[in-house]
Backbone as CSV, one residue per row, in Angstrom:
resi,resn,N_x,N_y,N_z,CA_x,CA_y,CA_z,C_x,C_y,C_z
1,MET,0.825,-1.188,0.000,0.000,0.000,0.000,0.872,1.257,0.000
2,LYS,1.957,1.229,0.795,2.842,2.388,0.855,3.495,2.646,-0.499
3,LYS,3.809,1.553,-1.230,4.428,1.705,-2.547,3.469,2.391,-3.518
4,LEU,2.185,2.063,-3.421,1.198,2.673,-4.311,1.086,4.175,-4.065
5,ILE,1.213,4.586,-2.846,1.152,6.013,-2.512,2.458,6.691,-2.901
6,LEU,3.557,6.002,-2.728,4.873,6.574,-3.003,5.111,6.803,-4.505
7,ILE,4.635,5.913,-5.346,4.880,6.028,-6.791,4.306,7.329,-7.365
8,PRO,3.025,7.664,-7.142,2.521,8.932,-7.682,3.254,10.143,-7.090
9,PHE,3.620,10.058,-5.833,4.335,11.155,-5.183,5.684,11.394,-5.868
10,VAL,6.409,10.323,-6.150,7.705,10.426,-6.827,7.514,10.977,-8.247
11,LEU,6.497,10.512,-8.941,6.228,11.006,-10.292,5.922,12.503,-10.293
12,ILE,5.161,12.952,-9.326,4.835,14.383,-9.222,6.095,15.197,-8.975
13,ILE,6.947,14.728,-8.102,8.200,15.445,-7.813,9.084,15.487,-9.061
14,CYS,9.207,14.348,-9.746,10.036,14.312,-10.963,9.494,15.273,-12.019
15,PHE,8.188,15.267,-12.205,7.579,16.160,-13.188,7.809,17.618,-12.798
16,SER,7.662,17.940,-11.538,7.881,19.314,-11.061,9.322,19.748,-11.274
17,LEU,10.261,18.866,-10.982,11.673,19.190,-11.189,11.970,19.394,-12.670
18,TYR,11.386,18.555,-13.507,11.589,18.694,-14.948,11.066,20.045,-15.425
19,GLN,9.873,20.420,-14.964,9.291,21.706,-15.352,10.183,22.856,-14.895
20,THR,10.729,22.777,-13.696,11.593,23.832,-13.169,12.863,23.945,-14.000
21,VAL,13.482,22.823,-14.313,14.701,22.829,-15.119,14.397,23.397,-16.501
22,GLU,13.293,22.959,-17.091,12.919,23.433,-18.424,12.675,24.940,-18.409
23,LYS,11.993,25.431,-17.399,11.715,26.864,-17.289,13.011,27.635,-17.102
24,ASN,13.871,27.150,-16.243,15.152,27.823,-16.029,15.989,27.809,-17.298
25,SER,15.877,26.744,-18.059,16.605,26.660,-19.307,16.167,27.795,-20.232
26,PHE,14.872,28.047,-20.330,14.394,29.144,-21.165,14.861,30.485,-20.614
27,LYS,14.781,30.645,-19.303,15.237,31.905,-18.703,16.704,32.155,-19.030
28,SER,17.489,31.117,-18.956,18.909,31.228,-19.266,19.117,31.600,-20.733
29,LEU,18.400,30.933,-21.618,18.508,31.233,-23.047,18.054,32.660,-23.339
30,ASN,16.981,33.057,-22.701,16.459,34.405,-22.905,17.455,35.460,-22.426
31,GLN,18.107,35.185,-21.305,19.110,36.126,-20.797,20.297,36.218,-21.756
32,GLU,20.710,35.084,-22.295,21.795,35.090,-23.291,21.386,35.905,-24.516
33,TYR,20.139,35.770,-24.906,19.616,36.521,-26.051,19.690,38.025,-25.775
34,LEU,19.217,38.430,-24.617,19.250,39.854,-24.264,20.678,40.380,-24.208
35,ASP,21.578,39.590,-23.644,22.993,39.994,-23.582,23.575,40.170,-24.985
36,ALA,23.251,39.248,-25.879,23.757,39.336,-27.256,23.185,40.554,-27.974
37,LEU,21.923,40.870,-27.701,21.322,42.058,-28.316,21.976,43.336,-27.811
38,ILE,22.184,43.396,-26.509,22.781,44.595,-25.906,24.177,44.839,-26.458
39,THR,24.934,43.771,-26.624,26.310,43.909,-27.121,26.380,43.874,-28.649
40,ASN,25.216,43.684,-29.280,25.144,43.631,-30.742,26.115,42.587,-31.307
41,ASP,26.112,41.410,-30.686,27.052,40.349,-31.032,26.344,39.234,-31.809
42,ASN,26.472,39.277,-33.128,25.833,38.268,-33.972,26.412,36.874,-33.765
43,ASN,27.684,36.785,-33.393,28.274,35.469,-33.124,27.599,34.811,-31.928
44,LYS,27.324,35.605,-30.894,26.604,35.062,-29.730,25.199,34.626,-30.135
45,LEU,24.562,35.421,-31.000,23.221,35.051,-31.460,23.255,33.732,-32.223
46,ARG,24.252,33.558,-33.080,24.362,32.308,-33.843,24.619,31.112,-32.920
47,THR,25.480,31.317,-31.933,25.753,30.249,-30.966,24.478,29.892,-30.215
48,LEU,23.751,30.912,-29.798,22.501,30.693,-29.076,21.479,29.986,-29.966
49,LEU,21.420,30.385,-31.205,20.492,29.777,-32.155,20.719,28.269,-32.250
50,ASN,21.976,27.864,-32.239,22.304,26.435,-32.313,21.932,25.679,-31.044
51,LYS,21.818,26.384,-29.928,21.444,25.737,-28.662,19.945,25.455,-28.571
52,ILE,19.163,26.218,-29.305,17.712,26.144,-29.146,17.133,25.060,-30.042
53,GLU,16.493,24.121,-29.398,15.818,23.055,-30.120,14.321,23.336,-30.067
54,VAL,13.729,23.492,-31.235,12.299,23.763,-31.310,11.558,22.445,-31.188
55,THR,10.697,22.372,-30.184,9.890,21.173,-29.983,8.430,21.579,-29.853
56,GLN,7.571,20.677,-30.224,6.142,20.952,-30.129,5.775,21.219,-28.673
57,GLY,4.972,22.232,-28.463,4.526,22.561,-27.119,5.423,23.539,-26.395
58,ASN,6.568,23.868,-26.964,7.469,24.817,-26.308,7.516,26.108,-27.124
59,LEU,6.452,26.886,-26.998,6.323,28.100,-27.797,7.348,29.158,-27.420
60,GLU,7.730,29.214,-26.145,8.715,30.224,-25.728,10.015,30.068,-26.514
61,LYS,10.519,28.857,-26.562,11.774,28.618,-27.290,11.587,28.822,-28.791
62,SER,10.431,28.445,-29.289,10.168,28.631,-30.717,10.174,30.109,-31.075
63,TRP,9.489,30.926,-30.269,9.482,32.371,-30.533,10.885,32.947,-30.403
64,LEU,11.622,32.498,-29.415,12.988,32.988,-29.233,13.828,32.683,-30.476
65,LYS,13.691,31.479,-30.983,14.440,31.100,-32.191,14.013,31.967,-33.383
66,ALA,12.727,32.225,-33.490,12.235,33.080,-34.579,12.807,34.487,-34.459
67,TYR,12.782,35.049,-33.250,13.303,36.408,-33.041,14.796,36.489,-33.366
68,ILE,15.531,35.464,-32.978,16.972,35.462,-33.268,17.192,35.432,-34.780
69,ASN,16.426,34.606,-35.478,16.550,34.565,-36.939,16.235,35.924,-37.561
70,VAL,15.235,36.609,-37.033,14.910,37.948,-37.538,16.061,38.904,-37.242
71,ASP,16.594,38.847,-36.027,17.717,39.726,-35.671,18.928,39.485,-36.564
72,LEU,19.112,38.246,-36.983,20.223,37.903,-37.874,19.863,38.132,-39.347
73,LYS,18.652,38.608,-39.572,18.133,38.859,-40.931,18.064,37.579,-41.760
74,GLU,17.833,36.482,-41.081,17.646,35.188,-41.737,16.142,34.924,-41.802
75,TYR,15.500,35.677,-42.684,14.045,35.722,-42.719,13.401,34.414,-43.170
76,SER,14.035,33.683,-44.057,13.477,32.390,-44.480,13.439,31.416,-43.310
77,ASN,14.492,31.421,-42.498,14.521,30.551,-41.312,13.476,30.993,-40.295
78,ALA,13.337,32.297,-40.111,12.321,32.815,-39.188,10.935,32.395,-39.665
79,LEU,10.712,32.478,-40.962,9.428,32.082,-41.540,9.121,30.620,-41.232
80,GLN,10.101,29.749,-41.382,9.889,28.321,-41.099,9.496,28.096,-39.642
81,VAL,10.177,28.775,-38.734,9.887,28.598,-37.305,8.497,29.138,-36.982
82,ILE,8.168,30.310,-37.517,6.865,30.908,-37.212,5.735,30.083,-37.831
83,GLN,5.983,29.437,-38.959,4.972,28.540,-39.524,4.711,27.361,-38.584
84,LEU,5.753,26.854,-37.948,5.567,25.781,-36.957,4.741,26.283,-35.774
85,ILE,5.025,27.495,-35.339,4.261,28.084,-34.233,2.797,28.220,-34.637
86,TYR,2.568,28.719,-35.843,1.190,28.898,-36.316,0.456,27.559,-36.401
87,ASN,1.135,26.531,-36.866,0.506,25.212,-36.949,0.047,24.730,-35.581
88,GLU,0.741,25.166,-34.557,0.401,24.759,-33.200,-0.672,25.653,-32.577
89,THR,-0.642,26.943,-32.888,-1.535,27.892,-32.205,-2.746,28.311,-33.022
90,ARG,-2.602,28.332,-34.337,-3.649,28.817,-35.238,-4.071,30.253,-34.901
91,ASP,-3.123,31.044,-34.437,-3.390,32.431,-34.065,-3.231,33.322,-35.296
92,TYR,-4.258,34.066,-35.634,-4.239,34.875,-36.856,-3.244,36.028,-36.786
93,ARG,-2.867,36.460,-35.586,-1.811,37.483,-35.479,-0.465,36.876,-35.873
94,THR,-0.276,35.613,-35.556,0.931,34.907,-35.997,0.897,34.724,-37.511
95,LEU,-0.290,34.459,-38.038,-0.428,34.332,-39.489,-0.044,35.641,-40.182
96,LEU,-0.356,36.778,-39.579,0.051,38.064,-40.157,1.574,38.139,-40.259
97,ARG,2.274,37.674,-39.241,3.743,37.659,-39.297,4.235,36.770,-40.436
98,ILE,3.556,35.649,-40.622,3.920,34.754,-41.725,3.742,35.467,-43.063
99,CYS,2.607,36.130,-43.235,2.357,36.862,-44.486,3.448,37.892,-44.723
100,MET,3.801,38.620,-43.673,4.806,39.675,-43.802,6.186,39.092,-44.111
101,LEU,6.528,37.985,-43.474,7.820,37.350,-43.764,7.846,36.770,-45.176
102,LYS,6.726,36.194,-45.607,6.656,35.719,-46.992,6.910,36.887,-47.938
103,ASP,6.255,37.992,-47.642,6.426,39.206,-48.437,7.891,39.633,-48.443
104,ARG,8.526,39.567,-47.285,9.918,40.009,-47.142,10.878,39.167,-47.975
105,VAL,10.586,37.872,-48.082,11.472,36.997,-48.860,11.022,36.891,-50.324
106,GLY,10.103,37.774,-50.723,9.700,37.845,-52.121,8.578,36.913,-52.524
107,LEU,7.813,36.435,-51.557,6.711,35.514,-51.847,5.368,36.132,-51.458
108,PHE,5.074,37.331,-51.973,3.817,38.006,-51.639,2.657,37.043,-51.835
109,ASP,1.778,36.975,-50.827,0.659,36.039,-50.846,-0.599,36.778,-50.390
110,GLU,-1.339,37.302,-51.355,-2.549,38.065,-51.043,-3.545,37.219,-50.259
111,ASN,-3.654,35.939,-50.595,-4.584,35.053,-49.885,-4.225,34.928,-48.411
112,CYS,-2.944,34.974,-48.112,-2.500,34.920,-46.721,-3.058,36.123,-45.965
113,TYR,-2.863,37.310,-46.531,-3.390,38.527,-45.901,-4.918,38.481,-45.801
114,ASN,-5.572,37.990,-46.848,-7.033,37.906,-46.825,-7.519,36.973,-45.723
115,SER,-6.779,35.899,-45.468,-7.127,34.989,-44.360,-7.016,35.703,-43.020
116,VAL,-5.977,36.512,-42.878,-5.797,37.276,-41.634,-6.969,38.234,-41.449
117,ILE,-7.320,38.953,-42.503,-8.418,39.921,-42.437,-9.713,39.222,-42.050
118,LEU,-9.994,38.111,-42.695,-11.201,37.345,-42.396,-11.213,36.882,-40.940
119,ASN,-10.082,36.392,-40.457,-9.991,35.943,-39.062,-10.210,37.095,-38.087
120,PHE,-9.637,38.251,-38.372,-9.864,39.408,-37.503,-11.349,39.742,-37.451
121,ARG,-11.996,39.744,-38.601,-13.421,40.093,-38.647,-14.274,39.065,-37.911
122,GLN,-13.909,37.802,-38.014,-14.702,36.752,-37.375,-14.481,36.682,-35.868
123,ASN,-13.296,37.052,-35.401,-12.949,36.842,-33.996,-12.971,38.091,-33.126
124,ASN,-13.215,39.250,-33.706,-13.201,40.498,-32.940,-14.337,41.393,-33.408
125,SER,-15.246,41.709,-32.510,-16.358,42.574,-32.908,-15.876,43.984,-33.243
126,ASP,-14.767,44.397,-32.671,-14.220,45.734,-32.958,-12.897,45.628,-33.726
127,TYR,-12.838,44.693,-34.658,-11.615,44.443,-35.431,-11.065,45.716,-36.064
128,TYR,-11.921,46.621,-36.441,-11.501,47.863,-37.105,-10.740,48.796,-36.170
129,ASN,-10.698,48.467,-34.878,-9.918,49.244,-33.910,-8.587,48.580,-33.570
130,LEU,-8.218,47.549,-34.306,-6.980,46.820,-34.043,-5.949,47.133,-35.124
131,GLU,-4.801,47.608,-34.708,-3.754,48.019,-35.648,-3.305,46.871,-36.559
132,HIS,-3.212,45.662,-36.019,-2.793,44.508,-36.829,-3.743,44.290,-38.015
133,TYR,-5.025,44.508,-37.773,-6.018,44.372,-38.843,-5.674,45.312,-39.992
134,TRP,-5.346,46.545,-39.647,-5.058,47.540,-40.679,-3.756,47.232,-41.414
135,TYR,-2.786,46.681,-40.716,-1.575,46.247,-41.422,-1.942,45.209,-42.479
136,ALA,-2.753,44.234,-42.095,-3.153,43.194,-43.048,-3.917,43.799,-44.224
137,VAL,-4.822,44.732,-43.935,-5.613,45.364,-44.993,-4.713,46.090,-45.983
138,PHE,-3.864,46.958,-45.471,-3.065,47.788,-46.368,-1.932,47.008,-47.035
139,LEU,-1.411,45.991,-46.358,-0.388,45.163,-46.997,-0.987,44.282,-48.093
140,SER,-2.265,43.950,-47.949,-2.930,43.136,-48.975,-3.306,43.968,-50.190
141,GLY,-3.382,45.277,-50.010,-3.761,46.156,-51.117,-5.259,46.379,-51.222
142,GLN,-6.019,45.924,-50.229,-7.470,46.109,-50.271,-7.834,47.569,-50.010
143,ASN,-8.852,48.047,-50.712,-9.381,49.382,-50.424,-10.794,49.544,-50.958
144,GLY,-11.599,48.508,-50.844,-12.980,48.534,-51.322,-13.910,49.262,-50.365
145,GLU,-15.195,49.133,-50.636,-16.234,49.822,-49.858,-16.238,49.370,-48.396
146,ILE,-16.030,48.070,-48.162,-16.007,47.562,-46.782,-14.878,48.230,-46.007
147,ILE,-13.733,48.381,-46.644,-12.581,49.006,-45.989,-12.892,50.464,-45.677
148,LYS,-13.526,51.157,-46.610,-13.894,52.561,-46.372,-14.834,52.675,-45.181
149,ASN,-15.788,51.747,-45.069,-16.703,51.749,-43.919,-15.949,51.482,-42.624
150,ASP,-15.006,50.543,-42.674,-14.199,50.241,-41.482,-13.370,51.451,-41.067
151,LEU,-12.848,52.181,-42.044,-12.060,53.386,-41.743,-12.911,54.436,-41.034
152,GLU,-14.174,54.525,-41.407,-15.071,55.488,-40.758,-15.387,55.075,-39.324
153,LYS,-15.411,53.768,-39.053,-15.773,53.271,-37.719,-14.619,53.275,-36.720
154,THR,-13.400,53.221,-37.204,-12.262,53.030,-36.305,-11.996,54.242,-35.420
155,HIS,-11.461,53.953,-34.251,-11.053,55.006,-33.313,-9.536,55.154,-33.281
156,LEU,-8.851,54.425,-34.142,-7.390,54.518,-34.180,-6.966,55.871,-34.733
157,ASP,-5.738,56.231,-34.434,-5.165,57.494,-34.885,-5.211,57.578,-36.413
158,LYS,-5.898,58.586,-36.910,-6.070,58.750,-38.363,-4.740,59.005,-39.063
159,GLU,-3.833,59.680,-38.392,-2.520,59.949,-38.982,-1.748,58.640,-39.202
160,GLN,-1.808,57.759,-38.206,-1.147,56.449,-38.326,-1.780,55.633,-39.455
161,LEU,-3.096,55.631,-39.518,-3.782,54.894,-40.579,-3.452,55.474,-41.953
162,ASN,-3.376,56.786,-42.024,-3.014,57.446,-43.278,-1.603,57.028,-43.706
163,TYR,-0.696,56.953,-42.727,0.671,56.495,-43.007,0.650,55.074,-43.570
164,LEU,-0.086,54.184,-42.899,-0.159,52.792,-43.356,-0.756,52.701,-44.758
165,GLN,-1.779,53.487,-44.987,-2.487,53.426,-46.263,-1.643,53.964,-47.419
166,ASN,-0.823,54.960,-47.141,-0.091,55.637,-48.214,1.375,55.232,-48.341
167,THR,1.833,54.367,-47.470,3.222,53.908,-47.535,3.289,52.665,-48.416
168,PRO,4.240,52.616,-49.326,4.372,51.413,-50.166,4.561,50.153,-49.310
169,ARG,3.969,49.063,-49.784,4.013,47.793,-49.052,5.442,47.401,-48.697
170,LYS,6.344,47.526,-49.648,7.734,47.119,-49.406,8.338,47.895,-48.238
171,LYS,8.060,49.194,-48.153,8.601,49.995,-47.052,8.032,49.537,-45.711
172,LEU,6.728,49.259,-45.672,6.120,48.774,-44.425,6.767,47.460,-43.985
173,ILE,6.995,46.573,-44.943,7.621,45.285,-44.629,9.045,45.504,-44.132
174,TYR,9.787,46.373,-44.804,11.186,46.620,-44.436,11.302,47.371,-43.108
175,ASP,10.238,48.078,-42.705,10.236,48.692,-41.373,10.329,47.614,-40.294
176,PHE,9.683,46.482,-40.536,9.715,45.369,-39.583,10.926,44.467,-39.789
177,PHE,11.259,44.247,-41.039,12.321,43.306,-41.384,13.325,43.994,-42.305
178,PRO,14.252,44.764,-41.740,15.179,45.570,-42.556,16.197,44.724,-43.317
179,GLU,16.885,45.406,-44.250,17.929,44.740,-45.039,19.155,44.502,-44.200
């Protein structure tokens, strides 16, 4: 009887220790990332990139790997990692990043942006007040009657929206993902 009680107790302790080690591992990696950014050391970033193993269910490490790839201007690699994240989360804001990275590597995909727009409209009653929505709209090149109505409804800064609307797509993309 004592063995039956002891086994689950030991399993709980082992699982807790594993979670603590795993969490500390991310904290350590994240600190290394911040240190490399502060010192602007691409060699440290590359070394860190090689340490990070992307596994299903570990979104923190996956995002960290994606950010490092972006910092190193390795946009195709960042795109691959973010696609894995999207496959796991199905988050339309992540899909917007995918569309933008595709655009950055020369693979403009209007359908990708249209999917983001549709998801924003379906999942947010006030989608027209979300800046990400407007990025998707203007990067997709849409400007029909529905968009004009959304522009009238939004409470976002009109100057910012005007900037997004009148800035060439390539410049908007390069603002996020420079050369």
